C-alpha positions in Angstrom: -0.1 -0.1 -0.1 2.8 2.4 0.9 4.4 1.5 -2.5 1.4 3.3 -4.2 1.5 6.3 -2.0 5.2 7.1 -2.4 6.9 6.8 -5.9 10.5 7.4 -6.2 11.1 10.8 -8.0 14.2 9.2 -9.7 12.2 6.2 -11.4 9.5 8.6 -12.4 11.9 10.8 -14.1 13.8 8.0 -15.7 10.5 6.8 -17.2 9.8 10.1 -18.6 13.1 10.8 -19.8 13.2 7.5 -21.7 10.4 8.8 -23.8 12.3 11.9 -25.0 13.6 11.9 -28.8 17.3 11.3 -28.0 16.7 8.5 -25.5 14.2 6.9 -28.0 16.9 6.8 -30.4 19.7 5.6 -28.3 17.3 2.9 -26.9 16.6 1.9 -30.6 20.3 1.6 -31.2 20.7 -0.8 -28.4 17.7 -2.9 -29.3 19.2 -3.2 -32.9 22.4 -4.2 -31.6 21.0 -6.6 -29.1 19.0 -8.3 -32.1 21.9 -8.2 -34.2 24.2 -9.9 -31.5 21.4 -12.3 -30.5 21.1 -13.5 -34.0 24.7 -14.7 -34.3 25.8 -18.0 -33.0 29.5 -16.8 -32.5 30.4 -13.1 -32.3 32.7 -11.0 -30.1 30.5 -8.1 -30.5 28.8 -7.1 -27.4 26.4 -3.8 -26.9 28.3 -2.2 -24.1 28.9 1.1 -26.1 25.2 1.2 -26.9 24.1 0.5 -23.5 26.3 3.3 -22.0 24.9 5.8 -24.7 21.4 5.0 -23.7 22.1 5.3 -19.9 24.3 8.5 -20.4 21.3 10.2 -22.5 18.7 9.0 -19.8 20.7 10.1 -16.8 21.7 13.5 -18.4 18.0 14.1 -18.9 17.2 13.0 -15.3 20.0 15.3 -13.9 18.5 18.4 -15.3 15.2 17.6 -13.7 15.7 15.6 -10.5 16.5 18.3 -8.0 13.7 20.4 -8.9 11.3 17.7 -7.7 12.9 16.8 -4.5 12.2 18.6 -1.2 
C-alpha cells in the first residue's frame, strides 16, 4: 500500500526521460545491437557502447530535472 502512495522521483523521471527523442534514438540503437548480437551463434561483439550511450542520455535528462522535484 505504501508503495502506491510514495513513488521514487528518480524512477518517475527515468521513465519520462526514456520517452524523449534522444533517449528513444539511443534505446533503438541498443535494441538493434541486441537483436544483431542475439542472431549470431558466435560473435565477439557486445552492446556495451550502445548501453552506455542510452544510460548516459537518460541520466543526462534526469540530472537536469531531478533536484527540482525533491524537497
